[in-house]
PDB file as gemmi writes it, atoms N, CA and C in Angstrom:
CRYST1    1.000    1.000    1.000  90.00  90.00  90.00 P 1                      
ATOM      1  N   MET A   1       1.830 -38.696  -4.507  1.00  0.00           N  
ATOM      2  CA  MET A   1       0.385 -38.897  -4.211  1.00  0.00           C  
ATOM      3  C   MET A   1      -0.009 -37.893  -3.413  1.00  0.00           C  
ATOM      4  N   VAL A   2      -1.408 -37.387  -3.654  1.00  0.00           N  
ATOM      5  CA  VAL A   2      -1.823 -36.075  -3.052  1.00  0.00           C  
ATOM      6  C   VAL A   2      -2.554 -36.803  -1.577  1.00  0.00           C  
ATOM      7  N   ALA A   3      -2.305 -36.339  -0.586  1.00  0.00           N  
ATOM      8  CA  ALA A   3      -3.190 -36.680   0.665  1.00  0.00           C  
ATOM      9  C   ALA A   3      -4.514 -35.930   0.587  1.00  0.00           C  
ATOM     10  N   LYS A   4      -5.523 -36.564   1.294  1.00  0.00           N  
ATOM     11  CA  LYS A   4      -6.862 -36.124   1.220  1.00  0.00           C  
ATOM     12  C   LYS A   4      -7.108 -34.739   1.925  1.00  0.00           C  
ATOM     13  N   ASN A   5      -5.730 -34.377   2.949  1.00  0.00           N  
ATOM     14  CA  ASN A   5      -5.828 -33.140   3.562  1.00  0.00           C  
ATOM     15  C   ASN A   5      -5.665 -32.109   2.481  1.00  0.00           C  
ATOM     16  N   ASP A   6      -4.972 -32.529   1.459  1.00  0.00           N  
ATOM     17  CA  ASP A   6      -4.456 -31.572   0.203  1.00  0.00           C  
ATOM     18  C   ASP A   6      -5.736 -30.767  -0.442  1.00  0.00           C  
ATOM     19  N   LEU A   7      -6.981 -31.573  -0.345  1.00  0.00           N  
ATOM     20  CA  LEU A   7      -7.886 -31.108  -1.210  1.00  0.00           C  
ATOM     21  C   LEU A   7      -8.435 -29.792  -0.563  1.00  0.00           C  
ATOM     22  N   PRO A   8      -8.868 -28.810  -1.489  1.00  0.00           N  
ATOM     23  CA  PRO A   8      -9.348 -27.562  -0.880  1.00  0.00           C  
ATOM     24  C   PRO A   8     -10.599 -27.828   0.194  1.00  0.00           C  
ATOM     25  N   ASP A   9     -10.771 -26.891   0.967  1.00  0.00           N  
ATOM     26  CA  ASP A   9     -11.965 -27.063   2.067  1.00  0.00           C  
ATOM     27  C   ASP A   9     -13.209 -26.694   1.384  1.00  0.00           C  
ATOM     28  N   THR A  10     -13.368 -25.992   0.221  1.00  0.00           N  
ATOM     29  CA  THR A  10     -14.697 -25.612  -0.150  1.00  0.00           C  
ATOM     30  C   THR A  10     -15.562 -26.779  -0.260  1.00  0.00           C  
ATOM     31  N   GLU A  11     -16.772 -26.537  -0.103  1.00  0.00           N  
ATOM     32  CA  GLU A  11     -17.769 -27.430   0.080  1.00  0.00           C  
ATOM     33  C   GLU A  11     -18.307 -27.721  -1.560  1.00  0.00           C  
ATOM     34  N   VAL A  12     -18.528 -28.522  -1.967  1.00  0.00           N  
ATOM     35  CA  VAL A  12     -18.935 -28.809  -3.440  1.00  0.00           C  
ATOM     36  C   VAL A  12     -20.669 -28.888  -3.415  1.00  0.00           C  
ATOM     37  N   PRO A  13     -21.236 -28.047  -3.982  1.00  0.00           N  
ATOM     38  CA  PRO A  13     -22.683 -28.163  -3.971  1.00  0.00           C  
ATOM     39  C   PRO A  13     -23.154 -29.385  -4.808  1.00  0.00           C  
ATOM     40  N   PRO A  14     -24.195 -29.870  -4.408  1.00  0.00           N  
ATOM     41  CA  PRO A  14     -24.744 -31.140  -5.204  1.00  0.00           C  
ATOM     42  C   PRO A  14     -24.945 -30.772  -6.443  1.00  0.00           C  
ATOM     43  N   ALA A  15     -24.719 -31.469  -7.281  1.00  0.00           N  
ATOM     44  CA  ALA A  15     -24.973 -31.438  -8.776  1.00  0.00           C  
ATOM     45  C   ALA A  15     -26.335 -31.752  -9.174  1.00  0.00           C  
ATOM     46  N   VAL A  16     -27.050 -31.490 -10.285  1.00  0.00           N  
ATOM     47  CA  VAL A  16     -28.351 -32.137 -10.686  1.00  0.00           C  
ATOM     48  C   VAL A  16     -28.128 -33.485 -11.011  1.00  0.00           C  
ATOM     49  N   GLN A  17     -28.828 -34.288 -10.326  1.00  0.00           N  
ATOM     50  CA  GLN A  17     -28.779 -35.636 -10.565  1.00  0.00           C  
ATOM     51  C   GLN A  17     -29.822 -36.120 -11.629  1.00  0.00           C  
ATOM     52  N   HIS A  18     -29.252 -36.958 -12.694  1.00  0.00           N  
ATOM     53  CA  HIS A  18     -30.240 -37.191 -13.658  1.00  0.00           C  
ATOM     54  C   HIS A  18     -30.342 -38.545 -13.315  1.00  0.00           C  
ATOM     55  N   THR A  19     -31.770 -39.141 -13.571  1.00  0.00           N  
ATOM     56  CA  THR A  19     -32.075 -40.580 -13.277  1.00  0.00           C  
ATOM     57  C   THR A  19     -33.017 -40.974 -14.449  1.00  0.00           C  
ATOM     58  N   GLY A  20     -32.976 -42.259 -14.320  1.00  0.00           N  
ATOM     59  CA  GLY A  20     -34.073 -42.838 -15.379  1.00  0.00           C  
ATOM     60  C   GLY A  20     -33.717 -42.527 -17.008  1.00  0.00           C  
ATOM     61  N   PRO A  21     -34.638 -42.218 -17.538  1.00  0.00           N  
ATOM     62  CA  PRO A  21     -34.480 -42.130 -18.825  1.00  0.00           C  
ATOM     63  C   PRO A  21     -33.677 -40.802 -19.483  1.00  0.00           C  
ATOM     64  N   THR A  22     -33.738 -40.038 -18.466  1.00  0.00           N  
ATOM     65  CA  THR A  22     -32.675 -38.530 -18.719  1.00  0.00           C  
ATOM     66  C   THR A  22     -31.208 -39.131 -18.504  1.00  0.00           C  
ATOM     67  N   GLN A  23     -30.916 -39.883 -17.455  1.00  0.00           N  
ATOM     68  CA  GLN A  23     -29.692 -40.520 -17.593  1.00  0.00           C  
ATOM     69  C   GLN A  23     -29.130 -41.492 -18.712  1.00  0.00           C  
ATOM     70  N   LYS A  24     -30.028 -42.244 -19.025  1.00  0.00           N  
ATOM     71  CA  LYS A  24     -29.824 -43.147 -20.291  1.00  0.00           C  
ATOM     72  C   LYS A  24     -29.601 -42.340 -21.291  1.00  0.00           C  
ATOM     73  N   LEU A  25     -30.087 -41.228 -21.773  1.00  0.00           N  
ATOM     74  CA  LEU A  25     -30.299 -40.308 -22.766  1.00  0.00           C  
ATOM     75  C   LEU A  25     -28.763 -39.362 -22.896  1.00  0.00           C  
ATOM     76  N   THR A  26     -28.536 -39.092 -21.712  1.00  0.00           N  
ATOM     77  CA  THR A  26     -27.399 -38.293 -21.546  1.00  0.00           C  
ATOM     78  C   THR A  26     -26.125 -39.358 -21.687  1.00  0.00           C  
ATOM     79  N   ARG A  27     -26.178 -40.533 -21.183  1.00  0.00           N  
ATOM     80  CA  ARG A  27     -25.138 -41.546 -21.465  1.00  0.00           C  
ATOM     81  C   ARG A  27     -25.115 -41.630 -22.938  1.00  0.00           C  
ATOM     82  N   LYS A  28     -25.980 -41.924 -23.630  1.00  0.00           N  
ATOM     83  CA  LYS A  28     -26.042 -42.426 -25.055  1.00  0.00           C  
ATOM     84  C   LYS A  28     -25.327 -41.114 -25.812  1.00  0.00           C  
ATOM     85  N   ARG A  29     -25.847 -40.066 -25.519  1.00  0.00           N  
ATOM     86  CA  ARG A  29     -25.295 -38.755 -26.143  1.00  0.00           C  
ATOM     87  C   ARG A  29     -23.728 -38.660 -26.106  1.00  0.00           C  
ATOM     88  N   VAL A  30     -23.325 -38.682 -24.728  1.00  0.00           N  
ATOM     89  CA  VAL A  30     -21.933 -38.742 -24.449  1.00  0.00           C  
ATOM     90  C   VAL A  30     -21.031 -39.832 -25.369  1.00  0.00           C  
ATOM     91  N   LYS A  31     -21.531 -41.219 -24.954  1.00  0.00           N  
ATOM     92  CA  LYS A  31     -20.944 -42.178 -26.059  1.00  0.00           C  
ATOM     93  C   LYS A  31     -21.000 -41.567 -27.571  1.00  0.00           C  
ATOM     94  N   ASP A  32     -22.163 -41.202 -28.079  1.00  0.00           N  
ATOM     95  CA  ASP A  32     -22.154 -41.099 -29.584  1.00  0.00           C  
ATOM     96  C   ASP A  32     -21.203 -39.951 -29.843  1.00  0.00           C  
ATOM     97  N   THR A  33     -21.019 -39.027 -28.901  1.00  0.00           N  
ATOM     98  CA  THR A  33     -20.014 -37.697 -29.028  1.00  0.00           C  
ATOM     99  C   THR A  33     -18.623 -38.269 -28.985  1.00  0.00           C  
ATOM    100  N   LEU A  34     -18.503 -39.111 -28.100  1.00  0.00           N  
ATOM    101  CA  LEU A  34     -16.851 -39.481 -27.981  1.00  0.00           C  
ATOM    102  C   LEU A  34     -16.679 -40.594 -29.308  1.00  0.00           C  
ATOM    103  N   ASN A  35     -17.564 -41.339 -29.912  1.00  0.00           N  
ATOM    104  CA  ASN A  35     -17.313 -42.062 -31.184  1.00  0.00           C  
ATOM    105  C   ASN A  35     -17.108 -41.123 -32.116  1.00  0.00           C  
ATOM    106  N   PHE A  36     -18.121 -40.020 -32.157  1.00  0.00           N  
ATOM    107  CA  PHE A  36     -17.987 -39.011 -33.379  1.00  0.00           C  
ATOM    108  C   PHE A  36     -16.355 -38.339 -33.330  1.00  0.00           C  
ATOM    109  N   MET A  37     -16.066 -38.061 -31.938  1.00  0.00           N  
ATOM    110  CA  MET A  37     -14.530 -37.456 -31.826  1.00  0.00           C  
ATOM    111  C   MET A  37     -13.406 -38.414 -32.419  1.00  0.00           C  
ATOM    112  N   ARG A  38     -13.879 -39.535 -32.024  1.00  0.00           N  
ATOM    113  CA  ARG A  38     -12.877 -40.735 -32.285  1.00  0.00           C  
ATOM    114  C   ARG A  38     -12.653 -40.867 -33.936  1.00  0.00           C  
ATOM    115  N   SER A  39     -14.096 -40.739 -34.746  1.00  0.00           N  
ATOM    116  CA  SER A  39     -14.107 -40.751 -36.014  1.00  0.00           C  
ATOM    117  C   SER A  39     -13.435 -39.493 -36.861  1.00  0.00           C  
ATOM    118  N   LYS A  40     -13.122 -38.548 -35.877  1.00  0.00           N  
ATOM    119  CA  LYS A  40     -12.266 -37.199 -36.413  1.00  0.00           C  
ATOM    120  C   LYS A  40     -10.974 -37.411 -35.984  1.00  0.00           C  
ATOM    121  N   SER A  41     -10.650 -38.361 -35.315  1.00  0.00           N  
ATOM    122  CA  SER A  41      -9.198 -38.686 -34.810  1.00  0.00           C  
ATOM    123  C   SER A  41      -8.708 -37.601 -33.891  1.00  0.00           C  
ATOM    124  N   LEU A  42      -9.644 -37.249 -32.718  1.00  0.00           N  
ATOM    125  CA  LEU A  42      -9.742 -36.256 -31.808  1.00  0.00           C  
ATOM    126  C   LEU A  42     -10.066 -37.125 -30.257  1.00  0.00           C  
ATOM    127  N   ASN A  43      -8.990 -36.742 -29.495  1.00  0.00           N  
ATOM    128  CA  ASN A  43      -9.297 -37.646 -28.275  1.00  0.00           C  
ATOM    129  C   ASN A  43      -9.765 -36.338 -27.230  1.00  0.00           C  
ATOM    130  N   LEU A  44     -10.217 -36.571 -26.168  1.00  0.00           N  
ATOM    131  CA  LEU A  44     -10.858 -35.696 -25.176  1.00  0.00           C  
ATOM    132  C   LEU A  44      -9.907 -34.712 -24.734  1.00  0.00           C  
ATOM    133  N   GLY A  45      -8.586 -35.220 -24.599  1.00  0.00           N  
ATOM    134  CA  GLY A  45      -7.770 -34.408 -24.058  1.00  0.00           C  
ATOM    135  C   GLY A  45      -7.114 -33.237 -24.871  1.00  0.00           C  
ATOM    136  N   ASP A  46      -7.100 -33.621 -26.384  1.00  0.00           N  
ATOM    137  CA  ASP A  46      -6.668 -32.525 -27.169  1.00  0.00           C  
ATOM    138  C   ASP A  46      -7.789 -31.478 -27.583  1.00  0.00           C  
ATOM    139  N   PHE A  47      -9.176 -32.291 -27.361  1.00  0.00           N  
ATOM    140  CA  PHE A  47     -10.117 -31.265 -27.461  1.00  0.00           C  
ATOM    141  C   PHE A  47     -10.424 -30.386 -26.294  1.00  0.00           C  
ATOM    142  N   LEU A  48     -10.176 -30.539 -25.200  1.00  0.00           N  
ATOM    143  CA  LEU A  48     -10.253 -29.689 -23.768  1.00  0.00           C  
ATOM    144  C   LEU A  48      -9.351 -28.835 -23.978  1.00  0.00           C  
ATOM    145  N   TYR A  49      -7.925 -29.103 -24.289  1.00  0.00           N  
ATOM    146  CA  TYR A  49      -6.789 -28.280 -24.542  1.00  0.00           C  
ATOM    147  C   TYR A  49      -6.943 -27.242 -25.607  1.00  0.00           C  
ATOM    148  N   ALA A  50      -7.805 -27.646 -26.727  1.00  0.00           N  
ATOM    149  CA  ALA A  50      -7.926 -26.627 -27.539  1.00  0.00           C  
ATOM    150  C   ALA A  50      -8.897 -25.627 -27.175  1.00  0.00           C  
ATOM    151  N   VAL A  51     -10.105 -26.025 -26.464  1.00  0.00           N  
ATOM    152  CA  VAL A  51     -11.071 -25.341 -26.245  1.00  0.00           C  
ATOM    153  C   VAL A  51     -10.823 -24.380 -25.098  1.00  0.00           C  
ATOM    154  N   PHE A  52      -9.731 -24.770 -24.071  1.00  0.00           N  
ATOM    155  CA  PHE A  52      -9.562 -24.092 -22.928  1.00  0.00           C  
ATOM    156  C   PHE A  52      -8.069 -23.478 -23.436  1.00  0.00           C  
ATOM    157  N   TYR A  53      -7.959 -22.663 -24.272  1.00  0.00           N  
ATOM    158  CA  TYR A  53      -7.038 -21.740 -24.474  1.00  0.00           C  
ATOM    159  C   TYR A  53      -5.630 -22.287 -25.241  1.00  0.00           C  
ATOM    160  N   GLY A  54      -5.637 -23.600 -25.310  1.00  0.00           N  
ATOM    161  CA  GLY A  54      -4.449 -24.045 -26.082  1.00  0.00           C  
ATOM    162  C   GLY A  54      -4.555 -23.744 -27.494  1.00  0.00           C  
ATOM    163  N   ASP A  55      -5.581 -23.396 -28.197  1.00  0.00           N  
ATOM    164  CA  ASP A  55      -5.580 -22.879 -29.371  1.00  0.00           C  
ATOM    165  C   ASP A  55      -5.516 -21.455 -29.750  1.00  0.00           C  
ATOM    166  N   SER A  56      -4.716 -20.597 -30.124  1.00  0.00           N  
ATOM    167  CA  SER A  56      -4.702 -19.419 -29.975  1.00  0.00           C  
ATOM    168  C   SER A  56      -5.850 -18.978 -30.870  1.00  0.00           C  
ATOM    169  N   GLU A  57      -6.317 -19.469 -32.015  1.00  0.00           N  
ATOM    170  CA  GLU A  57      -7.334 -19.021 -32.790  1.00  0.00           C  
ATOM    171  C   GLU A  57      -8.762 -19.402 -32.068  1.00  0.00           C  
ATOM    172  N   LEU A  58      -8.837 -20.289 -31.146  1.00  0.00           N  
ATOM    173  CA  LEU A  58     -10.134 -20.457 -30.306  1.00  0.00           C  
ATOM    174  C   LEU A  58     -10.397 -19.678 -29.005  1.00  0.00           C  
ATOM    175  N   ARG A  59      -9.233 -18.915 -28.825  1.00  0.00           N  
ATOM    176  CA  ARG A  59      -9.331 -18.126 -27.700  1.00  0.00           C  
ATOM    177  C   ARG A  59     -10.314 -17.143 -27.794  1.00  0.00           C  
ATOM    178  N   SER A  60     -10.701 -16.591 -28.830  1.00  0.00           N  
ATOM    179  CA  SER A  60     -11.891 -15.497 -29.135  1.00  0.00           C  
ATOM    180  C   SER A  60     -12.630 -15.848 -29.979  1.00  0.00           C  
ATOM    181  N   ASP A  61     -12.691 -17.291 -30.406  1.00  0.00           N  
ATOM    182  CA  ASP A  61     -13.898 -18.056 -31.050  1.00  0.00           C  
ATOM    183  C   ASP A  61     -15.149 -18.080 -30.242  1.00  0.00           C  
ATOM    184  N   ILE A  62     -16.392 -17.482 -30.860  1.00  0.00           N  
ATOM    185  CA  ILE A  62     -17.459 -17.411 -30.251  1.00  0.00           C  
ATOM    186  C   ILE A  62     -17.830 -18.617 -29.725  1.00  0.00           C  
ATOM    187  N   ASP A  63     -17.898 -19.762 -30.559  1.00  0.00           N  
ATOM    188  CA  ASP A  63     -18.458 -21.057 -29.886  1.00  0.00           C  
ATOM    189  C   ASP A  63     -17.670 -21.273 -28.829  1.00  0.00           C  
ATOM    190  N   ALA A  64     -16.289 -21.478 -28.770  1.00  0.00           N  
ATOM    191  CA  ALA A  64     -15.271 -21.828 -27.679  1.00  0.00           C  
ATOM    192  C   ALA A  64     -15.555 -21.076 -26.533  1.00  0.00           C  
ATOM    193  N   LYS A  65     -15.860 -19.849 -26.752  1.00  0.00           N  
ATOM    194  CA  LYS A  65     -16.122 -19.144 -25.529  1.00  0.00           C  
ATOM    195  C   LYS A  65     -17.668 -19.237 -24.888  1.00  0.00           C  
ATOM    196  N   LYS A  66     -18.569 -19.693 -25.656  1.00  0.00           N  
ATOM    197  CA  LYS A  66     -19.772 -19.989 -25.287  1.00  0.00           C  
ATOM    198  C   LYS A  66     -19.507 -21.309 -24.360  1.00  0.00           C  
ATOM    199  N   ALA A  67     -18.968 -22.133 -25.018  1.00  0.00           N  
ATOM    200  CA  ALA A  67     -18.610 -23.656 -24.461  1.00  0.00           C  
ATOM    201  C   ALA A  67     -18.120 -23.344 -23.125  1.00  0.00           C  
ATOM    202  N   ARG A  68     -17.121 -22.691 -22.818  1.00  0.00           N  
ATOM    203  CA  ARG A  68     -16.317 -22.286 -21.619  1.00  0.00           C  
ATOM    204  C   ARG A  68     -17.166 -21.475 -20.561  1.00  0.00           C  
ATOM    205  N   ASN A  69     -18.094 -20.739 -21.034  1.00  0.00           N  
ATOM    206  CA  ASN A  69     -18.984 -19.878 -20.128  1.00  0.00           C  
ATOM    207  C   ASN A  69     -20.159 -20.904 -19.695  1.00  0.00           C  
ATOM    208  N   GLU A  70     -20.588 -21.844 -20.656  1.00  0.00           N  
ATOM    209  CA  GLU A  70     -21.611 -23.003 -20.305  1.00  0.00           C  
ATOM    210  C   GLU A  70     -20.977 -23.811 -19.207  1.00  0.00           C  
ATOM    211  N   LEU A  71     -19.923 -24.373 -19.350  1.00  0.00           N  
ATOM    212  CA  LEU A  71     -19.359 -25.232 -18.440  1.00  0.00           C  
ATOM    213  C   LEU A  71     -18.997 -24.680 -16.909  1.00  0.00           C  
ATOM    214  N   SER A  72     -18.754 -23.171 -17.084  1.00  0.00           N  
ATOM    215  CA  SER A  72     -18.364 -22.734 -15.821  1.00  0.00           C  
ATOM    216  C   SER A  72     -19.432 -22.231 -14.996  1.00  0.00           C  
ATOM    217  N   GLN A  73     -20.763 -22.172 -15.769  1.00  0.00           N  
ATOM    218  CA  GLN A  73     -22.034 -21.880 -14.900  1.00  0.00           C  
ATOM    219  C   GLN A  73     -22.825 -23.173 -14.755  1.00  0.00           C  
ATOM    220  N   SER A  74     -22.127 -24.293 -14.955  1.00  0.00           N  
ATOM    221  CA  SER A  74     -22.996 -25.430 -14.988  1.00  0.00           C  
ATOM    222  C   SER A  74     -23.065 -26.072 -13.385  1.00  0.00           C  
ATOM    223  N   PRO A  75     -24.239 -26.537 -13.087  1.00  0.00           N  
ATOM    224  CA  PRO A  75     -24.262 -26.870 -11.604  1.00  0.00           C  
ATOM    225  C   PRO A  75     -23.272 -28.377 -11.410  1.00  0.00           C  
ATOM    226  N   HIS A  76     -22.632 -28.726 -12.449  1.00  0.00           N  
ATOM    227  CA  HIS A  76     -21.822 -29.903 -12.364  1.00  0.00           C  
ATOM    228  C   HIS A  76     -20.269 -29.322 -12.447  1.00  0.00           C  
ATOM    229  N   PHE A  77     -20.089 -28.076 -12.581  1.00  0.00           N  
ATOM    230  CA  PHE A  77     -18.683 -27.557 -12.717  1.00  0.00           C  
ATOM    231  C   PHE A  77     -17.830 -27.757 -11.470  1.00  0.00           C  
ATOM    232  N   ALA A  78     -18.414 -27.691 -10.206  1.00  0.00           N  
ATOM    233  CA  ALA A  78     -17.542 -27.920  -9.093  1.00  0.00           C  
ATOM    234  C   ALA A  78     -17.166 -29.283  -8.752  1.00  0.00           C  
ATOM    235  N   LYS A  79     -18.224 -30.135  -9.022  1.00  0.00           N  
ATOM    236  CA  LYS A  79     -18.144 -31.666  -9.004  1.00  0.00           C  
ATOM    237  C   LYS A  79     -16.927 -31.887 -10.070  1.00  0.00           C  
ATOM    238  N   PHE A  80     -17.142 -31.535 -11.227  1.00  0.00           N  
ATOM    239  CA  PHE A  80     -16.206 -31.828 -12.342  1.00  0.00           C  
ATOM    240  C   PHE A  80     -14.896 -31.722 -11.896  1.00  0.00           C  
ATOM    241  N   LEU A  81     -14.587 -30.533 -11.125  1.00  0.00           N  
ATOM    242  CA  LEU A  81     -13.124 -29.933 -10.858  1.00  0.00           C  
ATOM    243  C   LEU A  81     -12.765 -31.048  -9.855  1.00  0.00           C  
ATOM    244  N   ARG A  82     -13.791 -31.338  -8.952  1.00  0.00           N  
ATOM    245  CA  ARG A  82     -13.213 -32.206  -7.663  1.00  0.00           C  
ATOM    246  C   ARG A  82     -13.030 -33.726  -8.276  1.00  0.00           C  
ATOM    247  N   ASN A  83     -13.776 -34.136  -9.048  1.00  0.00           N  
ATOM    248  CA  ASN A  83     -13.391 -35.413 -10.002  1.00  0.00           C  
ATOM    249  C   ASN A  83     -12.314 -35.446 -10.521  1.00  0.00           C  
ATOM    250  N   PHE A  84     -11.949 -34.490 -11.249  1.00  0.00           N  
ATOM    251  CA  PHE A  84     -10.863 -34.246 -11.957  1.00  0.00           C  
ATOM    252  C   PHE A  84      -9.609 -34.307 -11.104  1.00  0.00           C  
ATOM    253  N   TYR A  85      -9.707 -33.849  -9.969  1.00  0.00           N  
ATOM    254  CA  TYR A  85      -8.477 -33.694  -9.118  1.00  0.00           C  
ATOM    255  C   TYR A  85      -8.405 -35.076  -8.294  1.00  0.00           C  
ATOM    256  N   ARG A  86      -9.500 -35.600  -7.980  1.00  0.00           N  
ATOM    257  CA  ARG A  86      -9.249 -37.040  -7.171  1.00  0.00           C  
ATOM    258  C   ARG A  86     -10.738 -37.874  -8.162  1.00  0.00           C  
ATOM    259  N   PRO A  87     -10.352 -38.555  -9.068  1.00  0.00           N  
ATOM    260  CA  PRO A  87     -11.355 -39.422  -9.569  1.00  0.00           C  
ATOM    261  C   PRO A  87     -11.757 -40.286  -8.680  1.00  0.00           C  
ATOM    262  N   PRO A  88     -13.296 -40.682  -8.705  1.00  0.00           N  
ATOM    263  CA  PRO A  88     -13.815 -41.842  -8.076  1.00  0.00           C  
ATOM    264  C   PRO A  88     -13.141 -43.110  -8.396  1.00  0.00           C  
ATOM    265  N   ARG A  89     -12.989 -43.768  -7.345  1.00  0.00           N  
ATOM    266  CA  ARG A  89     -12.411 -45.081  -7.673  1.00  0.00           C  
ATOM    267  C   ARG A  89     -13.597 -46.263  -8.088  1.00  0.00           C  
ATOM    268  N   THR A  90     -13.079 -46.917  -8.969  1.00  0.00           N  
ATOM    269  CA  THR A  90     -14.235 -47.940  -9.559  1.00  0.00           C  
ATOM    270  C   THR A  90     -13.628 -49.235  -9.194  1.00  0.00           C  
ATOM    271  N   LYS A  91     -14.306 -50.339  -9.339  1.00  0.00           N  
ATOM    272  CA  LYS A  91     -13.851 -51.673  -8.814  1.00  0.00           C  
ATOM    273  C   LYS A  91     -12.955 -52.079  -9.914  1.00  0.00           C  
ATOM    274  N   SER A  92     -12.587 -51.619 -10.952  1.00  0.00           N  
ATOM    275  CA  SER A  92     -11.740 -52.164 -11.848  1.00  0.00           C  
ATOM    276  C   SER A  92     -10.097 -51.551 -11.229  1.00  0.00           C  
ATOM    277  N   LYS A  93     -10.418 -50.853 -10.245  1.00  0.00           N  
ATOM    278  CA  LYS A  93      -9.085 -50.257  -9.755  1.00  0.00           C  
ATOM    279  C   LYS A  93      -8.188 -49.969 -10.952  1.00  0.00           C  
ATOM    280  N   GLY A  94      -8.283 -49.353 -11.705  1.00  0.00           N  
ATOM    281  CA  GLY A  94      -7.544 -48.756 -12.795  1.00  0.00           C  
ATOM    282  C   GLY A  94      -6.521 -47.672 -12.066  1.00  0.00           C  
ATOM    283  N   SER A  95      -5.555 -47.194 -13.000  1.00  0.00           N  
ATOM    284  CA  SER A  95      -4.489 -46.351 -12.337  1.00  0.00           C  
ATOM    285  C   SER A  95      -5.205 -45.045 -12.143  1.00  0.00           C  
ATOM    286  N   LYS A  96      -4.733 -44.503 -10.988  1.00  0.00           N  
ATOM    287  CA  LYS A  96      -4.991 -43.116 -10.521  1.00  0.00           C  
ATOM    288  C   LYS A  96      -4.358 -42.071 -11.457  1.00  0.00           C  
ATOM    289  N   ALA A  97      -5.306 -40.842 -11.608  1.00  0.00           N  
ATOM    290  CA  ALA A  97      -4.838 -39.950 -12.491  1.00  0.00           C  
ATOM    291  C   ALA A  97      -3.907 -38.929 -11.697  1.00  0.00           C  
ATOM    292  N   LYS A  98      -2.799 -39.323 -11.545  1.00  0.00           N  
ATOM    293  CA  LYS A  98      -1.656 -38.431 -10.730  1.00  0.00           C  
ATOM    294  C   LYS A  98      -1.303 -37.289 -11.414  1.00  0.00           C  
ATOM    295  N   GLU A  99      -1.327 -37.264 -12.804  1.00  0.00           N  
ATOM    296  CA  GLU A  99      -0.807 -35.984 -13.407  1.00  0.00           C  
ATOM    297  C   GLU A  99      -1.696 -34.900 -13.208  1.00  0.00           C  
ATOM    298  N   SER A 100      -3.039 -35.150 -13.009  1.00  0.00           N  
ATOM    299  CA  SER A 100      -4.151 -34.017 -12.563  1.00  0.00           C  
ATOM    300  C   SER A 100      -3.612 -33.444 -11.361  1.00  0.00           C  
ATOM    301  N   ALA A 101      -3.484 -34.230 -10.324  1.00  0.00           N  
ATOM    302  CA  ALA A 101      -3.029 -33.801  -8.973  1.00  0.00           C  
ATOM    303  C   ALA A 101      -1.801 -33.083  -9.161  1.00  0.00           C  
ATOM    304  N   LYS A 102      -0.725 -33.207  -9.997  1.00  0.00           N  
ATOM    305  CA  LYS A 102       0.224 -32.381 -10.097  1.00  0.00           C  
ATOM    306  C   LYS A 102      -0.134 -30.941 -10.701  1.00  0.00           C  
ATOM    307  N   VAL A 103      -0.946 -31.079 -11.435  1.00  0.00           N  
ATOM    308  CA  VAL A 103      -1.643 -29.527 -11.993  1.00  0.00           C  
ATOM    309  C   VAL A 103      -2.077 -28.769 -10.821  1.00  0.00           C  
ATOM    310  N   TYR A 104      -2.901 -29.144 -10.053  1.00  0.00           N  
ATOM    311  CA  TYR A 104      -3.240 -28.638  -8.987  1.00  0.00           C  
ATOM    312  C   TYR A 104      -2.277 -28.248  -8.063  1.00  0.00           C  
ATOM    313  N   LEU A 105      -1.441 -28.952  -7.953  1.00  0.00           N  
ATOM    314  CA  LEU A 105      -0.216 -28.533  -6.811  1.00  0.00           C  
ATOM    315  C   LEU A 105       0.805 -27.689  -7.481  1.00  0.00           C  
ATOM    316  N   GLY A 106       0.625 -27.168  -8.647  1.00  0.00           N  
ATOM    317  CA  GLY A 106       1.604 -26.353  -9.255  1.00  0.00           C  
ATOM    318  C   GLY A 106       2.803 -27.190  -9.765  1.00  0.00           C  
ATOM    319  N   VAL A 107       2.852 -28.347  -9.904  1.00  0.00           N  
ATOM    320  CA  VAL A 107       4.200 -28.904 -10.082  1.00  0.00           C  
ATOM    321  C   VAL A 107       4.191 -29.580 -11.539  1.00  0.00           C  
ATOM    322  N   ALA A 108       3.137 -29.209 -12.481  1.00  0.00           N  
ATOM    323  CA  ALA A 108       3.169 -29.892 -13.823  1.00  0.00           C  
ATOM    324  C   ALA A 108       4.080 -28.978 -14.868  1.00  0.00           C  
ATOM    325  N   LYS A 109       4.338 -29.514 -15.834  1.00  0.00           N  
ATOM    326  CA  LYS A 109       5.458 -29.064 -16.714  1.00  0.00           C  
ATOM    327  C   LYS A 109       4.645 -27.985 -17.911  1.00  0.00           C  
TER     328      LYS A 109                                                      
END                                                                             
């Protein structure tokens, strides 16, 4: 388990907050996209791995490059990394993402 003190000291800027109809529209688009990915037998992990240099042919692909650039320039990027490192806890108290912490600590295989 990663101690809170192991988190980087960098301050995360506030991300753009969507509220009201915009938040509902974003949520619907995300769910539609996840359902589409499932219909193509593609899970989020495989998708991200391929886009982020796991697939050698996508490394120089213009669409993959654009997607990587858009993410890194997004106002949500720093918060995404923080949440990936330490996911916010939900009331369901599901399992913690221990593997992502190992990656940041340099112990992943």
